N, C-alpha and C positions, 0 to 999 in steps of 0.2 A: 271527707269527700270533696268539700269545696276547695281545699288546698290542692288536691290532685288535679281537679279540673282547671283551676287557675294556673297551676304549673304547666299543664299540658297546653293551655292557650298561649302562655308566654313563650314556651318552647316552639310552638307552631309559628308564632309571629316572628320569632328570630330566624327560624329555618326557612321561612317562605321565600325570602329573596334569593336564597341559594338554589332553590328548586325552580324558581320562575325564570332564571336566566338561561337562555339558550343561545349559544354562540354559533357562528357559521365557520365552516372550514374554509380557510383562505388558500393554503397551499400545503403540500406534503413533501417531505424530503427523506431520503435514505442516507444513512451514514456509510460511506464507501472508503476503504483503505487505499491510499496511494502509496506504492512502494517507494523506497529510497532511490534517488538518482545518483549515478556515479559518473565520474570522468575517468576515462582510461587512456593511457598512452603506453607506448612500447619502447623498450630500450634494446638496441642491437647487442647481443652477446657474442655471436660468431657469424661472420658473413658467409654467404653461400660460396662454395668453392668446389672445384673438380680436381681429383687426384688420380694418379696412376698407382695401382697396387699390384703386388705379386700374389698369385694364387698358390695353393699347396702343390699343384702339379706343374709349376713353372710358367704358367700363363699370365700375361699382363692384362689387367682389367681396369677400365676407366670408370671411376666411381664419382657420383655427384652427391654432395652433401648440401641440403637446403640450409637457409639462414635460420639462426636460433634467436628468438626474441624473448624478453622478459616483460610481462604485462604489469604495469603500475596502475593501481586502481585507488581512487580517492573519492570520498563521499561529497557530492555537490549539495544535496538537500536530503535531510532525513525523511523517513516515511511518516505519513500523517493521514488523518481522516479529513474528508471533505463532505459537505452536504450537497447531494445531487437531487434535483427536482424529480419527483416520481409521481405516478398516478395515485390518487387517494383511493383507498379501498373501503 
């Protein structure tokens, strides 16, 4: 019985500093995902132009065709997480 009481006393003495420490909250942060950033540019494939075309019933029609572009996209910065200050709950 003395061994059990002595062991409990030693265990309590070792665990006491862990229970006695009380820290204070300084700041709280949330983990927020920032999506990747891209640079885009466009390359002209076909310029805008106007043409005269014949209809099936012999009528002439003035047609306008808009410009055609190809979009080139390259990654400037990959997506990542940032810490944003938030209210503590």
